[in-house]
N, C-alpha and C positions, 0 to 999 in steps of 0.2 A: 275430124269432122268437126271435135273439140275445141282445135286451135285455128280453125278458120273459121268458128263461132265466135273465137274473142278475140278477133284480129277485125271480125266485122262489127262487134259491138264497142271495141273500143280501137277505133282507129289507127291511130298514130301507134296506139302500142305493137308492140312484135312480142312472141313467145316463141322460143325452138321445143321441139320436142322432149329433150333431155329436160327443159326445165318442169314443162310440163308432166312428164313420167314421175320427177322430183316431187312434184305437187302431188299427186296421185299418192306415192308412196306415203307420204307423212300423212296425206290426209287417213290412209287405211293403217296408218301403224295410231292413229290417234283417236284409231277406234270413230270415224265421223263419216265413215265410207266404208260397206260392205258389197261384197260380191256375191252374185247369185253362181255360184260352183259349188260344187262337189266336194264336201270336206271344209265347206266355211265355218262349221259350228266349233269341230274341233281346234282350228285353228282359233277361234274366239275363247276354246274356251284354254288353250294353252298360255295363250297372252293373259290370262285371267288369272289362272295359276302363279305363271310370272311373276305378276303384276303382285299376287298376294305374300306369294314367298318373297320380294323384296321388301315389302314391307313392314314383314313379322322380323326381316331380318335386321332391317335397318333401327323396328324398337328395340329389338333383342340387344344391339350393339348399342343404344343408349339407354345405361342402366337408371341414367337421373328423370328417363322420360317415363318410366315404367309406372300410372298409376294404377291403387287399389279402389275399389270403390265403395264407400265408409270408412274410410280408414286417412286421418287429418296426420299429413307428418309433421306437423306444429309443433309438437310434446314433444315429439322425436329430436328434432334439431335441436328448441331450444336446452333440451338437457345434455344434447350431446355438444354444442358449441362451447360450453365453456371447457368442454374437458379437451379441443382440439385447438381452438382458437390461435395458443402457442406455436401451431404448426407454422402459421404463415405470421407470424412474427419477424421484425429484422433480423434478431438475433439468433432463431432458429436456420432460416436461409442464409445469412453467415455461416455457419456451421455447418450447412451440407456445402456448404462450396467448399469450403475449405476441407469437406472429407472428399469430395470430386477433385479438387484440387493437385491434394496429396497424393489421391488413388496415382491420378495422371503422372503425376512424379514418379512414385515409385516405378509404374511401370516404364516411364521413359530411364530411370537412372537401368534398373534393373532390362532391360530390353533383350537380352542375350537372352538370361533364361528365362521370363515370360515366354519369347517365341520359340525357344525350345521344348516346351511345354505345350505349345498346340498341337495338335496334331494336324495331320499334311492336309494335304488337300483331296488326295484322293480318299483319306481314311473317314474324310466329312461330310464328302459327299459319296461314299460308296454304298 
């Protein structure tokens, strides 16, 4: 019925039943369409809880996005910046890269010792 009405209202346009079902499904998932069936409230509640859980997880995973009302971090950051600014200087980056490169070279030179001290696949995933 919807397919026929669509084709009557937009004469050159054709729509398949699969496209229509996909469109209705996307409307339903977006919360723009609701069905008059038993259990619809449970579905909506489950969807809202899932959305809330994802939002909380996203907020918790991004530590820099956590904000506390009434606390201005500018004073703390201005105090902390001179103490850690050297972490991001060219000599510090060169030092870290040389340390990482030397560790990789040590593993490459002593690969047989490195491999012998690793757990076996069965020990690791058992």
